[in-house]
Every structure is written in structure tokens, then in C-alpha cells.
Steps between C-alpha positions, in 0.01 A plus 500: 500500500778756571646426161155543342450839666854613423453420131166675501661810654772503237247470222289777661792741506584425138138541389464831689816642344399383154156646525608831648761543231248442220355776289154357573523570872614857437215550252241362745643721774479809281147412392386451857662827614339689211160343573535588872595857417199548274260365760661707775497821299142448380367425843697789660363741241150383579560544876631852448193578291272375777687705759468813287134436453453471878677829555292668232178358651594636841580845356180521295265342754606715796693802377446688828576201728750529779813289513341268754189452286717430194685239697177329607371504141826346378464222762151426365615500140799284587264248663295493183815456296617203707155340471519534122859375512384184668224461241757520221737261682211257558474468123866515407666347803284326762164551664615350831458770769785354712739511204396852402556612854846342510610692186317828577835689522641355176460738200237384252737482207722246688198271557387534140853430383531194728171362370603554136846351567336181628280492190802508268743303718415159347590625152808676645619172656430305179716735295774486763544121514329327207836377361663409833492127423383479140800691363737248658283216374514642148880539512548166678708685757293364786641150456839619617347640815282204599790253489655696791191568708146392561239626254282616788787726619514657156133597507511612862810709428343667204185573699704653789709708262206636309311564826798707621495699177125548522531623860776740402299642213174527692657640819721738303223644285252518789768665711558771242130584477447487877803727550349747256168481687679571829657812348178633348227389746516699828302246700700196384803477729813287486365243750177442305703490175732230634212286619319541171812412303555181704135393464488573126828318438405191705160480341640537150758225558248264660251550214776488233632166636192313373534646153875442497447133570245486217752668268765243585258216447417632151871552433561137591224365273641619167838551342409807294489816718239679296267197525549512875411869503188438287379215719575700811301791363201283419513346847505844659198600302320179594569550870392865480180398324433237764539760776273742312223249434520366852478850647206596281322174591563547872397868479171390346426281803565173320694263730533237223798352331569806287564715807767251613703566184668801654653278771716347225670832429755683718333826398214413732730516803682822411239723662587410855883527473483845664229414750578606860348182646777242525259211428382656172852591389636158601227309314567697178876468532482124566270459201746679269796306642300178470446567131871561465593178681259284293613650168867470594451138598329434166788670314761300692318178432488580130864601484609175668334288236551689178790482258737797536 
């Protein structure tokens, strides 16, 4: 077992270096940063517009009001704004009152960005690692590796290496946006920013682990990398569709088989990865990690039996 883990660690380091040095990783990083910047700037502009509208409403509604009366009116308008904020977040983010209360100090654009990042994370992971195994199967280079170590160590090492790259990319990009929010949002201090960054990074890695295991399974199935990417993409669409149909069925009050479809997709469990209740967070995290373990075991079993 120590030899197995040592070999897996060596392969993980090699895979992480190879992926980080690739043009693809840099392109995905640039794309994610650009996407984050657009969402942040758009949401910040909307927030400034709302703040200006509040100031204008106070000035027009009570032009002769005292400073104390203006302060009271602003408190009332701010309460209405936060109520509408929760209405928007209930649609875009989550309708759970406990979760909304736990993130009440987090700027809206960070929550919107986190939700959108989870939406696109499966495709992001697929593009990052679709050729992790298939490229070596196509070049026959894997046969020189598996004569020196167990095939399971190869897959585990590639998973660990890509997971480290995924964590670095997610934590790095989220950290940049959260740092910008700390500098521009007066009520968002360094302590809240650090907690938000840790929660976002951990949730992204936990959720991404399931999709990374799926990507490696698809990469093990075929020798041609583009075929792996195509199959991976179709699988992602199928799982997304299963979650959508299951959610619609459950929302319509139908407890039948169709509503159980969403349980087969990791997307169904992403909503509670920021939940303040440890039981809710733990159940979602274990579900995502369970998907990763099952898919990795399937990939390792396939790799042990196939011709390399």
C-alpha cells in the first residue's frame, strides 16, 4: 500500500505540472477570470444604479426632511431592498431562509457568480481533463507506466493531480473576485471575505470531484481524446436533463419515478454545499464524493482489464 500511494503521488505531481503548463489551462483561467469580471462589473453597476435611485427617491419624496427623517426613510428603503434582494436570490440562488440568512453579508454578485460557476463547472472540468488517460492510450505511452506501477495508482494519481489543479484554478479565480469585492464593498470585511473564499473553494472542489471522476471514466473508455470529450459532453447533458426533469416533476407534486431522476445527478446536491446546517452540507458533500468514488472505481476496474 505505501508503494501504491507513493506511485500515485508521483503521478499526481506529474499530472498537475503537465496540466498547469498547458495552454488549455491558461485559456480556461483567462476565460473564467473574464467571465467573473463581466458578472462582477454588471452586478456592481446595477447595485450602484439602485443606490442612486434610493437617494433620488429620498430627495424627491421628502425634500424638506431633516437628517434624522432622511436616515429613517433610508432604513425603510434598505429593508425593502433587502427583501427584494432575497426574492431575487430565491430564484437565482436558493429559497432556503437559513441559507439566505447565512449569506446576507455576501455581495449579490458573488452569490450569482458562484451559482453560475457551479453551472459551468462540469464543462470546465471536462475540458481540463478529457485527454488525461485517452491521450496516453492513443500514443501507447501508458503501457510503459503500468509495467512499473499498479493501474489503479495511475488513475488515482491523475485524479489527485487534476483535483489539485482544479482547486488552484477555482480558489485563485474566486480569491481575485472576492478580493475585489472586499475593496469595493464597504460592508464586506476581510474576515467575511476569508470565510466566503474558503466556503466557495471547498464547495467548488467537492462538487467538481464528481465531474472530474466522470471525465476520467470517459477518458478511460476511448483512445481518441475528441471521442472522449464528445461522450463526456453528452453525458453531462443527460445528467443535467435528468436533474431538470426530476426537479420539474417534484415541483409539480408528483412523487413518482420521474422525480427520482434528479438523485442520479450531482447537480441535485450542489444547492446545499453552502448550507450553514452541518447535516445538510455533509449530506450533499458525501453525495458528491460518493459519485466520485463510484465513478473512479468503475474507471479503475476498466483500466485494469483493457489493453493499453
